[in-house]
N, C-alpha and C positions, 0 to 999 in steps of 0.2 A: 933235202933235209933242212929243217929250220931250227936254229939254236936260239932258245929263249931264256937261257939261264936255268937255275935250279927251280923246280916247281915247288909251290907251297904245300901241295899234298899229292899223293899218288893213289890211284884206284885201279882196280881191274877193269871196271865198266862204269862209264858215266851215262846216265839216262837223262835226256832233256825232256822234262814234263812229268808232273806228278798226278796225272789223271788216271783213269782206270787202266789204260794200256801201259803207261809208264810204271805204275805200281805192280801190275802183274808181271811185267818183264823183270823188274827189280827183285821181286820175291822169288821168281823161278830161278834166277841166277844166284841170289844169295843163298837159297836152299841147296844149291850145288857147291857152295863153299867159296864163291867169288865175293870180293869186296865191291860193293856197288855204291855209287854216289848219285843221288837223284837231285837234279836242279829244277826248281819250280819257280816260275815268275810271280805267282800269287802268294799271299801271306799264308795260305794253307794248301796242303795237298788235297786231292779228291776230284779236281777237275770239274767238268760240266756235270758229271753224273751225280755228285753229292747234292746238287741243287734240284734234281728231278723229283717228281712225286712218286711215280711208279714206272715200271718197265713193261714193254709189250713183248710178246702177247700174253704173258702169264699174269700181268698186273701185280707182280711182286714189288715190295717196297724197295725203292732204289737205294735209300740210305742203309737198309739192312744188308745189301750186297756190298756197298762201298765201304762203310765204316770198319768192318772187320779187316779189310785189306789195308785201309789207312792205319789202323792200330797195329796190325802185324808189321807193316813197314817201319813204323815209328819205333817199335820195340825190338826189331831184328838187329842182332849184333853185327850183321854183315852189311847193313844199309845205313848210309849217312844221308840225312835230309837237309838240303840247302834251300829253304823257302825264301820268298821275296828276293829272288836272285835272277839276274838276267845273264844269258849267254852272249858274250861279245864276239867270240871267234872260236872256230874249231880248225886247228892247223895240224897237218901231218908232221910228225917228228919221230924219227927212228922207226921202230916197229909199231908205234902207237900214235896217239894224237895229243896235242897240247890244247887244252880248253881254257880260255880266259873268261872269267865271270866277274860280275859286279854285284856285290851285296848292297841292296838299296837300304837307305837308312829308315829304321822303324821308330827312331827316337825313344826306344825302350831297350834297356840292356836285357837281352834274352836270357842271359845266365842268371840274372837276378829276378826277373819277372816270374811270379808264381801263379799267374792266371786268376787272381782273386777278383778282378773286375771292379775293385774299388775306384780306380781311376775313371772307368766308364760311368759309374754312378755319379761321380762328382762333376763330370763334364757337362757344360750347358750348351756347347756348340754341336750342331747336327748338320748332316748332309744326306742326300739320297743314297741309300744303301745299295752298292753294286751287286751284292749277293742276292738281294731281293729285287733286282732289276729296277730299282728306283721307286718301287711302290710303297716303301716304308723308309723311315729315317734310321740313321745310325749315328752314334756319337763320334766326335772328332778323334777320340781315342777309345778303342774298343777291341775286344777279341772279335775276329771277323764274323764268326757265326757260332752257334751253339756247339756243333760237333767238329769245329775246326781242329786241325792238328798241324802245328803245335798250338796249344791253348795259351798263346802269348798275345798281349795287347799290341796294337799298331796305332801310331799317331799319324793322322793325316795333316801334314803341315799346311796344306792349302786352306783348311777350314779351322785350324787351331787359333784361338784368340790369345794364346800365350798368357793366360790369366794365372797359371801356376796351380790351379786347383788339383790337377792330377798329381803333381809332384808333392803337394802337401799331404795327400792322403795315402800315397804309396808306402806300404809298410817295409819295403825292401830297398827304397831309394833307387828304383830302377829307371826313372825317367831321365832321359839325357837329351836335352834340347839341342845340343851341339853335335850330335852324331852326324857323321859324314859317310858317303859311299865308300866301300872298301873293295878293291880289286884283288882277285886271287887267281893264281895259275895252278891248273890241275893237270897232271899227267895221267892219261887213261889208255889202257890197252885197247879198248874198243868203245865206241859211242853208239847209243841208240837214240834216235830222234822220235820222240813220242809227244810232239808239241800240240797235238789235238787240232781242233777246228775253231773257226769263228763263223758268225753269220753276216751276210752282207747287210747293208743298211736297211732299216725299216722304210726309209724314204727312197729306196733305189728306184722304185716305179712311181714317179710323181703323180700319175693319174689315180693312184690309190689314196692320195691326200693324207698320209700318216702324219705329216708335219702339221696338219690342221686339226687333228682330233686325238685326244688322249685315249679314246676308246678303240683305236686301231692299234693292236698290241702284237708283240712278238710271241712265238711259241714258248720261249723261255719265261716270259712274264706269266703266261697261262700256267706253266709248270709251278711257279711260285704261288699262284692263286689257289691251285689245287693241292699243294703239298700239305701233309698232316701238320707240319710245323710252320705253316704259312703265317705271315704277320697278322692277318685279319681274322683267321680262323674260318673264313667262308669266302665264297666267290663274289666279289664286288667289282663293278666297273670303275676304272680309275677316276673318271671326270667328276662324279658326284656321289660315289658310294652306293649307287643303286644296285639292287640285285637284278641282273639281266634276265629278261624273259625270252629273248631271242638272240641266239649266238650263231655266228657264221664263221666257217673256216674257208679261207681262200687258198687253194693249193697252187703250186708252181708260181707263187708270187715273187720268187727270187731265183728260181732254177728253170732250166730248159728255155732260157730266154737270152738271146745274144745281146739284147739292148741293155741288160744289166751286167753283162760280162760273165754270165754263168750259163753256158750252153748245155752243160751236162745235167743229169738227174741227181739230186742229192740223196736219193735212195730211202731215207728214213721218214720223209715228210708225210707220206700217206699214212704210215703206221702210227706215228706219234699223234697225228690229227685224229685218227680213229680212237686211239687210246684216250686222248683228252676228251673227246666227245662222249665216250662211254663213262668216264669219271664224272663229267658234268651232268650226265643224265641221272647219276646217283646223287650228286650234290644238289641239283636243281631239278627235281622230278617233273615239274610242270613246264620247264623251259623247252622252247622249240630250238633244235640244234640242226644246222644244215652244213654239209660239206660240199663246196663247189670244186669240182675236179675235172681234169682232162682225161687222165687215166689213173686207175688204182693199181699200184705196183706192189702186190703182196708176194714178195719173192722168197721169204724164209719159211722155215718149218713152223706150221701152225698159223701162219699169217693169213692165209685165205679163209680159214675157219674163223679167225678173229674178225675179219671183215664181214663175213656172213652173220656172225653174232651181233655185230653193231647194227646191221640192217634189221635184224629181228627185234632189236630193242627199240626200234622206231626212229633211229637217227636218219635224217633225210640226206640222201646222196643225189646231188644234181650234177649231171654231166654238162659242163659248159665252161666258157671262158669269161671271167670277170673283166669287163672293159674299164670300168671306173667305179670308184667309191666316193660318194658325195656326202659330206657332213650336212645334216639338216637340223632343224630346230629341236630343242630339248636334248641335244647331244646325241641324237640318234644318227644312224648311217643308212644311206640309200645305196644299195649295191645294184649296179647296172650289169646284167649278165646275159650273154648270148647262150641260150639253152640249146645245145646241139642234139639233145635227145629227140627234139621235135623235128619234123620233116624239113622245114624251111629255116631252122635255126632262129627261132623267135627271140627278140631282145626283150628282156623283162626287167622290171625294177622291183626290188625286194627290200623291205625295211628291217633293220636289225639294231639291237642295243649295243652289241659288242662284236668286233671282227678280229679274227686272228689270222695274220699273214704268214704263210709258210715261206720263210726266208731261205735263201740258198746257203748251203754249207760251203765255206771257202777256207783256204789254208790259213793256219795260225803261224806256221813257220815263217820267221822274219827273214826275207831274202837279203836284208842288209847285214846279216851276220856273216862275217868273213869265214867262208868254208868252201871246200871243193865240191860240196854236194850239188848235184844237178836237179833241176825242177822240170816237171813235165809241162806240156802245153796248158794244162789247167792250173798250174801254180803249185800243185802238191809235189812232194818229194818223189822223184822218178824211181821206179823199180824195174830195171831193164830185163831181169830174168824171171819169166813166168813160173819157173820151177822153184824159185827161191824168192817168195814175195816180200821177205824182209830185207833183202840185199839192195844196196844202192850201187851207183857207179864206182864208189870209192871203197876199196878194201878196208875193213875195220869200222865202217860206218853203216849202221843198219837203221831201219825204220819200222815203226809199229803203230797200229791203230789208224785214226783218221788223218794223221800226218801224211799218209800215203794216198788218201782219197776218201770220199764219203763212204761210210759203212755204219752198221748198227753196233750195239754193245756186244752182242754175241760174237760177231766177226772180229771186233776190236780185241777182245780177250783172247780169241783163238790165234790171231796174228801176233799178239804179245808173246804167247807161248812159243810160236814159231821163231820170233826174233831172239828169244832167250836161247833156243837150241842152236840157231845160226851163230850167235855170239860165242857160245860155249865151244862149238866145233872150231870156229876161227881161232880162238885163244889157244885151244889145245894143239891145233896144227902148227901155229906159229911158235909155241913154246917147244914143241917137239923138234922143229927145224933148228931153233936156236941152240938147244942142248945146254949142258953144263949145269952147275949147281944153281939153285934158286930160280930156274926157268920153268920148272914143271907147272902146269896149270893149277889153279886154286884148289880144286877137289883133291888133286894128288898131294898138294902141300898139307892139306888137312889130314889126309890118310897117313902121311909120313910123321906128322906131329903126334897123332894118336899112337902110332907104332912105337915111337920113341919113348912115350910115357907109359907104355904097356897097357893102354886102355883098350 
């Protein structure tokens, strides 16, 4: 047991991560009557999914699925959102856990900010927008993106010229250039790690020469080019703004390859490449679209039919291993590929305007966070019990979504629901063991309150 003094706040459940898995877990628990605190390191909740164009295999709008959950979490009385906040440690204490977090300075008083964006319009400093994967600029002080929650401005001190323009136009005097990081201690009955995933570096395979050409892009950049709310409104290649006439997808460019440290399959790459290729065929009807693959892994419901539909649309599937990508004149790219469909495995050179590399999905959970959580050999949070996919080695700490390993959105949401059920059962069992007044689990407390008021 670790004594850390009186906590700054108490909560039934603390969820690390405000992506689709974290939000689903939080909503499921809050609807049961638990008080949930969501800690998100980015300025807005929504995670990776809010930046996607559409989802496979239905091609539904990704924002149309994500934003209702974002809004529901923001307006739920049982959920507290702590955005732009880092988790420093998760330490066992008594029957629960003490979580230390740091609120990073936004240099804007969030209680005063009304999201009017006058500061953004007045600012003259710009830098590459991380939400748009750097293909468009954003002002040094701005609301992170159109559908961000909360709709509060963030000032990036690295690019701020301290000219004072934002402070002069702010109608609520919310700009605070002297804001400092604030640490907070939170006592939680249970913790859910839903920290999501990252992608390994675009330059992980030097033979693909992504460092030499801006026309070798990540799948997340392609998502932003295809999105209905994309900055350019159409698909343009980054180097010169040209509409690409030939686009290639290189699969397993960061997965199933021990040389880049990702020996496993990232599971979703085949399907998002097919999805993007289908969307591109609609956006650029006369473009040639080629997917270079080793194996197509269409593992989910409707995924095989999705693959067959893409082939029927005229998308070229070439089975082979890309050995090298060489930038050539006019910003084009020469792909050297060993076509394994042919008897002797012929080496071919094919020219393309734009290449998308299927990067590997790697853990986002920071191993430097002081916690008793164990990681698997792949670096993701370990789940030792196959019958309880949300459980970790530590009682009271659970995991949801891609924090436990690569998976698609459907499985992430399903596992978020499983995590919520595991947490609810854990809290109920521990409250029942403790006994005594005030120890009943949250849904029971709600029922007692309603009974006392005669509702």
